[in-house]
C-alpha positions as YAML, in Angstrom:
chain: A
units: angstrom
residues:
- id: 1
  name: HIS
  ca: [131.62, 68.36, 111.22]
- id: 2
  name: GLY
  ca: [128.36, 71.27, 111.58]
- id: 3
  name: TYR
  ca: [128.24, 73.54, 114.39]
- id: 4
  name: SER
  ca: [130.94, 72.48, 117.04]
- id: 5
  name: SER
  ca: [130.43, 74.31, 120.32]
- id: 6
  name: ARG
  ca: [133.76, 73.27, 122.06]
- id: 7
  name: SER
  ca: [134.80, 75.36, 119.18]
- id: 8
  name: LYS
  ca: [136.63, 78.51, 119.91]
- id: 9
  name: ALA
  ca: [135.48, 80.09, 117.02]
- id: 10
  name: HIS
  ca: [132.10, 78.51, 117.27]
- id: 11
  name: ILE
  ca: [131.79, 78.38, 113.50]
- id: 12
  name: TYR
  ca: [129.89, 75.73, 110.84]
- id: 13
  name: GLN
  ca: [132.04, 74.01, 109.03]
- id: 14
  name: TRP
  ca: [132.24, 72.63, 105.64]
- id: 15
  name: GLY
  ca: [134.62, 70.46, 104.02]
- id: 16
  name: HIS
  ca: [134.40, 69.54, 100.44]
- id: 17
  name: SER
  ca: [135.31, 66.02, 101.44]
- id: 18
  name: TYR
  ca: [132.84, 64.80, 103.05]
- id: 19
  name: PRO
  ca: [130.76, 63.63, 100.27]
- id: 20
  name: LEU
  ca: [133.63, 61.45, 99.90]
- id: 21
  name: ASP
  ca: [133.61, 60.14, 103.20]
- id: 22
  name: VAL
  ca: [130.00, 59.29, 102.72]
- id: 23
  name: LEU
  ca: [131.39, 57.34, 99.90]
- id: 24
  name: GLY
  ca: [134.13, 55.74, 101.75]
- id: 25
  name: ALA
  ca: [132.28, 54.45, 104.71]
- id: 26
  name: LEU
  ca: [129.56, 52.86, 101.92]
- id: 27
  name: ASP
  ca: [132.36, 51.34, 100.16]
- id: 28
  name: TYR
  ca: [133.23, 50.02, 103.08]
- id: 29
  name: LEU
  ca: [129.68, 49.00, 103.72]
- id: 30
  name: ARG
  ca: [129.59, 47.11, 100.66]
- id: 31
  name: SER
  ca: [132.14, 45.45, 100.99]
- id: 32
  name: ASP
  ca: [133.01, 44.07, 104.42]
- id: 33
  name: PRO
  ca: [136.94, 43.55, 104.60]
- id: 34
  name: ASP
  ca: [136.31, 43.15, 108.53]
- id: 35
  name: GLY
  ca: [133.66, 40.58, 107.90]
- id: 36
  name: LYS
  ca: [131.71, 42.44, 110.77]
- id: 37
  name: LEU
  ca: [128.75, 43.31, 108.88]
- id: 38
  name: GLY
  ca: [127.96, 40.09, 107.35]
- id: 39
  name: GLY
  ca: [129.54, 39.75, 104.14]
- id: 40
  name: GLU
  ca: [129.57, 41.60, 101.18]
- id: 41
  name: ILE
  ca: [126.42, 43.50, 99.96]
- id: 42
  name: SER
  ca: [125.66, 43.72, 95.91]
- id: 43
  name: SER
  ca: [126.05, 47.70, 95.07]
- id: 44
  name: ASN
  ca: [122.18, 47.79, 93.95]
- id: 45
  name: LYS
  ca: [120.98, 46.87, 97.31]
- id: 46
  name: VAL
  ca: [122.47, 49.81, 99.15]
- id: 47
  name: GLY
  ca: [121.63, 53.36, 98.83]
- id: 48
  name: LEU
  ca: [122.81, 56.34, 101.35]
- id: 49
  name: MET
  ca: [120.13, 58.44, 103.69]
- id: 50
  name: GLY
  ca: [121.87, 61.93, 105.62]
- id: 51
  name: PHE
  ca: [119.68, 64.47, 107.78]
- id: 52
  name: SER
  ca: [120.57, 68.17, 107.75]
- id: 53
  name: GLU
  ca: [123.93, 68.57, 106.95]
- id: 54
  name: GLY
  ca: [124.62, 65.03, 106.47]
- id: 55
  name: ALA
  ca: [121.95, 64.89, 103.93]
- id: 56
  name: PHE
  ca: [123.36, 67.81, 101.58]
- id: 57
  name: ASN
  ca: [126.61, 65.68, 101.84]
- id: 58
  name: VAL
  ca: [124.80, 62.37, 100.87]
- id: 59
  name: LEU
  ca: [122.98, 64.17, 97.75]
- id: 60
  name: ASN
  ca: [126.26, 65.20, 97.01]
- id: 61
  name: ALA
  ca: [127.81, 61.60, 97.05]
- id: 62
  name: PHE
  ca: [124.88, 60.34, 95.03]
- id: 63
  name: GLY
  ca: [126.15, 62.53, 92.36]
- id: 64
  name: MET
  ca: [129.16, 61.50, 92.41]
- id: 65
  name: ASP
  ca: [128.79, 57.64, 92.45]
- id: 66
  name: GLY
  ca: [126.44, 55.86, 89.30]
- id: 67
  name: ASP
  ca: [126.61, 52.54, 91.21]
- id: 68
  name: VAL
  ca: [124.47, 53.97, 94.08]
- id: 69
  name: PRO
  ca: [120.59, 52.57, 93.46]
- id: 70
  name: GLY
  ca: [118.96, 55.67, 95.82]
- id: 71
  name: ALA
  ca: [119.24, 58.61, 98.02]
- id: 72
  name: TRP
  ca: [117.48, 59.75, 100.37]
- id: 73
  name: ALA
  ca: [117.97, 63.86, 101.60]
- id: 74
  name: ASP
  ca: [115.91, 64.92, 105.15]
- id: 75
  name: SER
  ca: [116.03, 68.25, 105.32]
- id: 76
  name: PRO
  ca: [119.64, 69.06, 103.57]
- id: 77
  name: PRO
  ca: [120.44, 73.06, 103.27]
- id: 78
  name: TRP
  ca: [119.42, 74.76, 100.64]
- id: 79
  name: LEU
  ca: [122.75, 76.59, 99.81]
- id: 80
  name: PRO
  ca: [125.45, 75.97, 102.66]
- id: 81
  name: ASP
  ca: [125.34, 80.23, 103.07]
- id: 82
  name: ILE
  ca: [122.13, 79.52, 104.67]
- id: 83
  name: VAL
  ca: [123.78, 77.46, 107.03]
- id: 84
  name: PHE
  ca: [127.12, 80.22, 107.14]
- id: 85
  name: ALA
  ca: [125.24, 83.15, 108.10]
- id: 86
  name: ASN
  ca: [122.59, 81.11, 110.86]
- id: 87
  name: GLY
  ca: [126.18, 80.54, 112.17]
- id: 88
  name: MET
  ca: [127.57, 84.32, 111.96]
- id: 89
  name: MET
  ca: [124.04, 85.51, 113.43]
- id: 90
  name: LYS
  ca: [125.02, 83.52, 116.61]
- id: 91
  name: VAL
  ca: [128.81, 84.86, 116.70]
- id: 92
  name: LEU
  ca: [127.51, 88.22, 116.48]
- id: 93
  name: GLU
  ca: [124.35, 88.04, 118.51]
- id: 94
  name: GLY
  ca: [127.29, 86.98, 121.58]
...
């Protein structure tokens, strides 16, 4: 996700499913199906945290799941178009 210097297009990518990826990871953590995280955890003990674009996705995921007790969002972009504009300026500047 985000800016990939290995991308031929050199663009920022924003997927509509990213908040669902966050919720999928949350469900995995809560249920611990492989028994690698110490066992099942109550929904009221697990929140979400994200930085930058991850913070943007955390806020969207937080709004989608009423069982998440809290979310910490550090420096999310205000609007995705700001990120796209920044990426476009990098492309235009060469």
